[in-house]
Every structure is written in structure tokens, then in C-alpha cells.
C-alpha positions in Angstrom: -22.5 112.5 156.9 -22.0 115.4 159.7 -18.4 114.5 159.7 -17.8 114.6 156.0 -16.4 118.3 154.9 -15.1 119.7 151.8 -12.7 121.7 150.3 -13.2 122.8 146.3 -9.6 124.6 145.1 -11.0 127.5 142.4 -8.4 130.1 142.8 -6.6 129.7 139.8 -7.2 132.3 136.8 -7.0 129.4 133.8 -4.4 131.7 131.3 -5.6 128.9 128.8 -9.1 130.0 128.6 -7.6 133.3 127.4 -11.0 135.2 128.7 -11.5 137.8 131.4 -13.8 135.7 133.1 -12.2 133.2 135.4 -11.8 129.9 134.4 -14.3 127.7 136.9 -16.9 130.2 136.2 -17.3 129.8 132.6 -20.6 128.5 131.9 -21.2 124.2 131.5 -24.1 123.0 130.4 -26.0 126.2 132.2 -24.3 126.5 135.2 -21.0 127.7 136.4 -18.0 124.9 136.2 -17.5 125.1 139.6 -20.8 124.5 140.4 -20.6 121.3 139.3 -18.2 119.9 141.9 -19.9 121.6 144.7 -23.4 120.1 143.6 -21.4 116.7 143.4 -20.1 117.4 147.0 -23.3 117.9 148.3 -24.9 115.2 147.2 -22.5 112.9 148.4 -23.5 114.3 151.7 -21.3 117.0 153.0 -22.0 119.5 156.1 -19.6 121.7 155.3 -18.2 123.0 152.0 -15.1 125.6 151.9 -14.1 127.0 148.3 -10.4 128.0 148.1 -10.5 131.6 145.9 -8.2 133.9 144.5 -8.4 135.0 141.1 -11.6 136.7 140.7 -13.3 135.8 143.9 -16.0 137.9 144.5 -17.1 136.7 141.3 -17.3 133.7 143.0 -18.7 134.1 146.5 -21.2 136.7 144.6 -22.9 133.3 142.5 -22.7 131.3 146.1 -24.0 134.0 148.6 -26.5 132.5 150.4 -25.7 129.1 149.4 -26.2 127.0 152.5 -23.0 124.9 153.7 -20.7 127.1 151.6 -17.6 129.0 153.1 -14.8 130.9 151.5 -11.2 130.9 152.0 -8.8 133.1 150.3 -6.0 132.0 148.7 -4.1 135.7 147.7 -0.4 133.9 145.9 -1.7 130.6 144.2 1.7 128.7 145.3 0.3 125.3 144.7 -2.4 122.7 145.3 -0.9 122.0 148.7 -0.7 126.0 149.7 -4.7 126.1 149.0 -5.9 123.3 151.0 -3.6 125.0 153.9 -5.5 127.7 153.1 -9.0 126.3 154.2 -7.4 125.0 156.9 -8.8 128.1 159.2 -12.2 128.1 157.6 -12.5 124.4 158.7 -11.3 125.1 162.3 -11.9 122.2 164.9 -13.2 119.8 162.3 -12.2 116.4 162.9 -13.8 114.2 160.4 -13.4 113.5 156.8 -12.1 115.5 154.0 -12.9 115.5 150.2 -10.6 118.0 148.3 -12.1 118.3 144.7 -10.9 120.3 142.1 -13.5 123.3 140.6 -12.0 122.8 137.2 -12.6 118.7 137.2 -16.9 119.4 136.5 -18.0 115.9 135.7 -17.3 114.3 138.7 -20.4 111.6 140.2 -21.7 111.7 143.7 -21.8 108.3 143.2 -18.1 108.1 142.8 -17.5 110.3 145.7 -19.5 108.2 148.1 -17.8 105.1 146.8 -14.2 106.6 147.8 -16.1 107.7 150.8 -17.0 103.8 151.7 -13.4 102.7 150.6 -12.0 105.0 153.0 -13.8 104.4 155.8 -13.6 100.5 155.0 -9.6 100.4 154.5 -9.2 102.6 157.5 -6.9 104.9 155.6 -5.8 108.4 156.4 -5.6 109.1 152.8 -7.8 108.0 150.0 -6.3 109.0 146.2 -8.9 109.1 143.6 -7.2 107.4 140.4 -8.0 106.2 137.0 -6.4 104.7 133.8 -5.5 106.9 130.7 -4.1 105.7 127.2 -2.3 109.0 127.2 -1.2 110.0 130.6 0.8 113.1 129.4 0.6 116.2 131.8 -0.6 114.1 134.8 0.7 112.6 138.0 1.7 109.1 138.1 0.6 106.9 140.8 3.3 105.2 142.4 2.2 102.2 144.2 4.5 99.9 146.8 4.4 95.9 146.7 1.5 95.4 148.6 -0.4 97.7 146.4 -0.8 100.7 148.5 -0.2 104.1 147.1 3.3 105.2 148.3 4.0 108.2 146.0 2.5 110.6 143.5 5.1 111.9 141.0 4.3 114.9 138.5 5.1 114.7 134.9 8.4 117.1 135.1 9.1 115.4 137.8 8.9 111.8 136.8 11.7 109.5 135.2 11.0 107.7 131.8 10.0 104.8 133.7 7.3 106.7 135.8 6.2 108.6 133.0 5.4 104.9 131.1 2.7 104.2 134.1 -0.9 104.3 133.1 -2.3 105.2 136.5 -2.8 108.7 137.5 -3.5 110.8 140.0 -7.0 112.2 139.2 -6.8 115.2 142.4 -9.9 114.3 144.3 -9.1 112.8 147.8 -10.2 111.9 151.2 -8.4 112.4 154.3 -8.6 112.6 157.4 -8.3 116.2 158.7 -6.2 115.6 161.7 -3.5 113.8 159.3 -4.4 116.5 156.7 -4.2 119.7 158.4 -0.9 118.6 159.7 0.8 117.3 156.5 0.0 120.7 154.5 1.9 122.7 157.1 5.0 120.6 155.9 5.0 120.6 152.7 7.7 121.8 150.8 8.5 123.2 147.4 11.8 121.4 146.2 10.5 120.8 142.5 10.5 121.7 139.3 7.5 124.2 139.4 8.8 125.1 143.0 5.5 124.7 144.0 3.7 123.1 147.4 2.6 120.0 145.8 -0.5 118.5 147.7 0.5 115.2 146.4 3.4 115.2 148.8 1.2 114.0 151.6 1.0 110.8 150.5 4.8 110.3 151.2 4.4 112.3 154.5 1.6 109.2 155.0 3.6 106.4 154.5 6.6 107.9 156.6 3.9 108.2 159.3 3.1 104.4 158.8 -0.2 105.3 158.1 -2.4 103.9 155.3 -2.9 105.4 151.4 -4.7 103.8 149.5 -6.0 104.3 146.0 -9.6 104.3 144.7 -9.9 104.1 140.9 -12.7 105.4 138.9 -13.3 102.8 135.5 -14.6 106.2 133.4 -11.6 108.8 132.9 -14.2 111.2 131.6 -15.7 111.9 135.6 -12.2 113.1 136.3 -11.0 115.0 132.7 -9.6 118.6 133.6 -10.8 121.4 131.8 -7.9 124.2 130.8 -9.4 125.6 127.9 -12.1 126.2 125.7 -11.6 123.2 123.7 -11.8 121.1 126.5 -14.7 123.1 128.2 -16.9 122.1 125.1 -15.8 118.8 125.3 -16.9 118.3 128.8 -20.5 120.3 127.6 -20.9 117.1 125.5 -20.3 114.9 128.0 -22.7 116.8 130.7 -25.4 117.1 128.0 -25.4 113.3 127.0 -25.9 112.8 131.1 -28.8 114.8 131.4 -30.0 113.2 128.0 -29.7 109.9 129.6 -31.3 110.8 132.6 -34.3 112.4 130.7 -34.4 109.8 128.7 -34.3 106.8 131.1 -37.1 108.6 133.4 -39.7 108.5 130.5 -39.1 111.7 128.1 -38.4 111.2 124.2 -35.5 112.9 123.1 -35.4 112.3 118.8 -31.6 113.2 118.7 -30.0 113.4 121.7 -26.5 114.6 120.1 -28.6 117.5 118.5 -30.4 118.4 122.0 -29.3 121.4 123.9 -30.9 120.8 127.9 -29.2 122.4 130.6 -28.7 121.2 134.0 -31.4 121.9 136.2 -34.2 121.6 133.6 -37.0 119.6 134.0 -39.0 117.8 131.5 -42.1 115.5 132.3 -42.9 112.3 131.5 -43.8 111.6 127.7 -43.1 114.8 126.4 -40.9 114.6 122.8 -38.0 116.6 122.6 -37.0 117.4 118.9 -33.6 118.2 117.2 -31.8 121.5 117.6 -34.1 122.6 121.0 -32.5 124.6 123.8 -33.5 124.2 127.4 -32.0 126.4 129.8 -32.2 128.3 133.4 -35.0 126.8 135.5 -36.9 125.7 132.9 -40.3 123.5 133.9 -42.1 121.6 130.7 -44.8 119.5 132.2 -45.9 116.0 130.9 -47.1 115.0 127.5 -45.7 118.0 125.5 -44.3 118.4 122.2 -41.3 120.6 121.8 -40.6 120.7 118.1 -37.4 121.7 116.2 -35.2 124.7 116.9 -37.5 125.6 119.8 -35.3 127.8 122.4 -36.8 127.9 126.0 -35.1 129.5 129.0 -36.7 130.1 132.6 -40.2 129.0 131.7 -42.8 126.4 133.0 -44.8 124.9 130.8 -48.0 122.9 132.2 -49.0 119.5 130.8 -49.8 119.0 127.1 -48.3 122.2 125.4 -47.1 122.2 121.6 -44.1 124.2 120.9 -43.7 124.6 117.1 -40.7 124.8 115.4 -38.4 128.2 116.1 -40.3 129.2 118.7 -38.5 131.4 121.6 -39.8 131.6 125.1 -38.0 133.2 127.7 -38.8 133.5 131.8 -42.4 132.6 131.0 -45.2 130.5 132.8 -47.3 128.4 130.5 -50.3 126.5 131.6 -51.8 123.2 130.4 -52.5 122.2 126.3 -51.2 125.4 125.0 -49.7 125.6 121.8 -47.0 127.9 120.8 -46.4 128.4 116.9 -43.2 128.6 114.5 -40.9 131.8 115.1 -42.9 133.3 118.2 -41.0 134.9 121.1 -41.8 134.9 124.8 -40.2 136.7 127.5 -41.3 136.8 131.0 -44.8 136.2 129.8 -47.5 133.9 131.9 -49.7 131.6 129.5 -52.9 130.0 131.3 -54.6 126.5 129.7 -55.6 126.2 126.3 -54.0 128.9 125.0 -52.4 129.6 120.9 -50.0 131.9 120.2 -48.8 132.8 116.8 -46.5 131.5 114.5 -44.4 134.8 114.4 -45.8 136.4 117.6 -43.4 138.2 119.8 -45.2 138.3 123.9 -43.0 140.8 125.7 -42.6 141.3 129.5 -45.8 141.8 131.5 -48.0 140.2 129.2 -50.5 137.5 130.8 -53.1 135.7 128.8 -55.4 133.8 130.4 -57.0 130.5 129.1 -58.1 129.8 125.6 -57.0 133.4 124.6 -55.0 133.3 120.9 -52.3 135.4 119.9 -51.7 135.0 116.4 -49.1 135.7 113.6 -47.1 139.1 114.0 -48.9 140.0 117.1 -46.8 141.7 119.9 -47.9 142.3 123.3 -46.3 144.3 125.9 -47.6 144.5 129.8 -51.2 143.4 129.0 -53.4 141.1 130.6 -55.8 139.8 128.4 -58.9 137.8 129.5 -60.2 134.4 129.2 -61.3 133.6 125.1 -59.9 136.5 123.8 -58.5 137.0 120.7 -56.0 138.6 118.5 -54.9 136.9 115.6 -52.8 138.9 113.3 -50.7 142.1 112.6 -51.9 143.9 116.2 -49.6 145.8 118.9 -51.4 145.7 122.0 -48.9 147.3 124.8 -50.2 148.8 128.2 -53.8 147.6 128.0 -56.0 145.5 130.0 -58.0 143.4 127.8 -61.4 141.4 129.2 -63.2 138.3 128.3 -64.7 137.5 124.7 -62.5 140.5 123.4 -62.1 139.6 119.6 -59.3 142.1 118.3 -59.1 142.8 114.6 -56.2 142.9 111.6 -54.0 146.0 112.1 -55.1 146.8 115.8 -53.1 149.2 117.4 -53.3 150.7 121.1 -51.0 154.1 121.0 -50.0 154.0 124.6 -46.6 156.9 124.3 -47.5 160.3 124.2 -44.0 161.5 123.7 -43.3 161.4 127.3 -45.1 159.0 129.3 -46.8 155.9 128.4 -50.8 155.5 128.9 -53.1 152.6 129.3 -55.9 151.4 127.2 -58.5 149.6 128.8 -61.1 147.3 127.1 -64.1 145.5 128.6 -65.3 142.3 128.3 -67.6 141.2 125.2 -66.1 143.8 123.0 -65.7 143.4 119.2 -62.7 145.6 117.7 -63.0 145.7 113.7 -59.8 146.1 111.8 -57.1 148.8 111.6 -58.1 150.5 114.9 -56.4 152.7 116.8 -56.9 153.2 120.4 -55.3 156.3 121.4 -54.3 156.2 125.2 -55.8 156.5 127.8 -59.0 155.1 126.9 -61.6 153.0 128.0 -64.1 151.1 125.6 -67.5 149.6 127.7 -68.5 146.0 127.9 -70.5 144.7 124.6 -69.2 147.6 122.7 -68.2 147.8 119.1 -65.2 149.4 117.3 -65.8 149.9 113.8 -63.0 148.9 111.3 -60.5 152.3 110.9 -61.4 153.9 113.7 -59.2 156.1 115.6 -60.4 155.9 119.4 -59.5 159.4 121.5 -62.5 159.2 124.2 -64.3 156.7 126.2 -66.5 154.5 124.9 -70.0 153.6 126.7 -70.8 150.2 127.3 -73.3 148.3 124.4 -72.0 151.4 121.8 -71.1 151.6 118.8 -68.0 153.7 118.0 -67.1 154.7 114.8 -64.7 157.8 113.9 -63.4 158.3 110.4 -64.2 160.6 107.5 -67.2 160.1 105.4 -66.7 158.1 101.8 -66.9 160.4 98.8 -67.7 159.0 95.2 -66.5 161.2 92.6 -68.7 159.4 89.6 -66.5 159.4 86.6 -63.4 160.9 87.9 -61.1 158.6 86.3 -62.0 159.1 82.8 -61.8 162.6 83.1 -58.4 162.3 84.3 -57.4 160.3 81.0 -59.0 162.7 78.6 -57.2 165.9 80.2 
């Protein structure tokens, strides 16, 4: 549809949000509210798109910087929807096709609905098509006034409507499809003689009829699609509907979601077939979960990639990580910016901090913390250990209570542990230090010098037993 463009109105502040952040940038299921109609317009086939910005224009521009097909028009004074569309005319200079007009605070409109309106617009030969819906309680919405032949002859705003007009239930959704030549000519002639003193875009309906041009309505059956968001209560309601939509699409694609109402999956997350997601799970950011995974209750996964067959146990937190296939992440574990290869077990209660990379068949057990380490295939640290700024080889056993002492009070230093090393319990590595392959570090050792390959390192005070000492203390 190279002859289709879109104007998205996003200039208002949104005072009812009671926020320092402009309304259309408030997040909705993982994306700013305005990103939803932008994506709907893109999927509907637009070749060009103009966002009309005003309040916090730079914030919106920054979010969409580099987004293909998106340009911006500044509405310095917010004088109404007609004025906003007029502000976009220059950015679409020379365009002669059809123009979709969307609202940045109407996020749930579907691309299929837009395509249906575009098709109807072309089939009827209309100069202007208005998207409408029917509401049981239409308070606050502009009412659709039809002529005897069913065409739309006027839209009257709530504050300007007569009692009879307010009784009508068909309302304007604020979304239009118009021929560019008619639209940009009409918006220059809109006046502001109304209760609000604003330049209403709805006045172009009357103008089309006065010029003998066809103006039709395209009805959407589900009013949820065109619900506006004006405050945080409505934002939460829209978020609920958005998550219902996301969860339903995933379930139809072969994902088991045990309780969709208690599962929070953001737009953009991808979940493979035969994966089971339990209640209380949060999947956000650019998360990718493979096939046949189990995500247990309360797990939080953000911006991470999991391979096939992974198991994430209750309460685990995973941020910006890449996990291979058949990885088990146990309860209460936290992972941030880590790379986890195949068949690895994490936790429970492990904390993998940024810079962690674990190769295949590694085990990180309960209350183990890692930071800026690589750990080779088959290595394990089963419990109560801190490993920071270290390179650990393959088939290394790290005993309970081991610490890499990586900070000397001024700068960080690295510990290198080569393949096949056995580290006993309660060992301290005072970096920088290198442990040669196939060495054994005795329990309780404080390592301050490099250890050659195939060696035993032991550094602890000799044990002294004083026979009868306890009895002597009692008799004193």
C-alpha cells in the first residue's frame, strides 16, 4: 500500500495521568502507549508515518529515533485535533494517497480493523471514512449523526450536543481514513466556534457533505479496540486487555498458560510451542523462550533468551541473559546479563551478575554469586561461594565457601583456574593468581601465589592439640 500514510496524534500532555511523563509514553504491556498505534499502522501497510508531537516532543522522538518510515511534526500549541492534523501536512507534502489518522492514546486498535476500514473506504468511493462503535454509555464521546441514506453527515461533540443527540449510542472512535487532497484542504478551513474553542477534526465531516463528497462510517464490533486512555485506571484496564490478547495468541500457537489472568507477558516476548507458563510469571523486554520449557510460578524473565527444554523454578529472576537448551534455573535465583549454555543447572538462590558466561553442563548451586566470570564445561560450584573476575576452566570443582578476593581496595584483579582443578572448601584466592591444570587446593587454604600444574597447594597453620586442656580450665 504505497499510497497509504498515517498521522498519529501524540502532542497532548495528559493532565489526568497526574504524571511528569507525557501520557503517550506511559508503558502498556512492555511498550509506550503510542508504540501500539504506530505498530498497528505499520502492519496495516502504511508507507509513511507522521507523529504529531508537542509536550515532551524530544522524549517521543528519542524513542522512535531510527524507526523506518516515521517522521515528526511539532504542534507547539495544542489547539485541537484539526490543528494537529494541519501541523502534519508539511511532513506529508506532495502525498496524494489515502491518510489514516490515529490517536496515540488509543492503543488497542488492531491492524485487521484498520485494513478493513481502508478496504471499505476504497470500495465505497468515499473521501472520508470514520471508524465508529456503539457504547451503552457514550458519555464524553462525539456522536455520529447519519442522514436518511445512512451516510455520516455530522459528528457532534458531547458539550455541543442537544439532549436528543446525546441519546445516540453510535460514537466517533477518533480514527479516520481520508483522501489526502480532501483532508489537507479541509483542515485549513476548520474554525473554532464551539464550546471548547478548539479546531475540531470532526468538522471535516460536514465539509465533505457540503462539497457533495461521500462520508461513510466503518463500525468496529468490539469497543475495547477504540477505548481511549486518559488516566492510570484506564491504563491498567487497557493493559489487562492487551495481556489477554497476547496470552490468547500464544496459547493458539501452542503455549500452555495455566492461568492467563495471572500471567504477565509483554508485547515482543516470544514463547515456543509446548512450553508451559505457570501463574505469576513475568516475561518482559525482548525475551525469547524456546520449545518445551517449563517456567514455574513467580519467575521473572526480562530481555533474556532461553533455549529448548529449559526449566525455571519458582521465584527465579533472569535479566538480559542467554540460556542454552535444557537449562534448569531453580527457585529464587537471579540472573543478569549472563550467557548460559546447554544443560546447565542454576540455583536455588543463585545470583549470576553481569558478565557471567557458563558453558555446557555447569552447575551453580544455592547461594553462589558470580560476576564477570567464564566457567568451562562440566565445572561446578555447588554452594555458598563468591566467584568474581575469574576465568575457570573445564571440569573444575569449587568447594563450599570459596571466595575469589578480587579487589585490593584500589583496583580489581583476575583469578585464573585451569582445567581439572579440585578446590576444597573454605578456600580464598587472593588475585591476581593462576592455578595450573589438574591441581588440588586443600580445604582452608589461602592462595596468594600461582600454583603449578599437577600440584597440591596447602596454606594453613599447623594444628596443635593440647591434651587435657579443657579439664585444666575447669579445675582452675
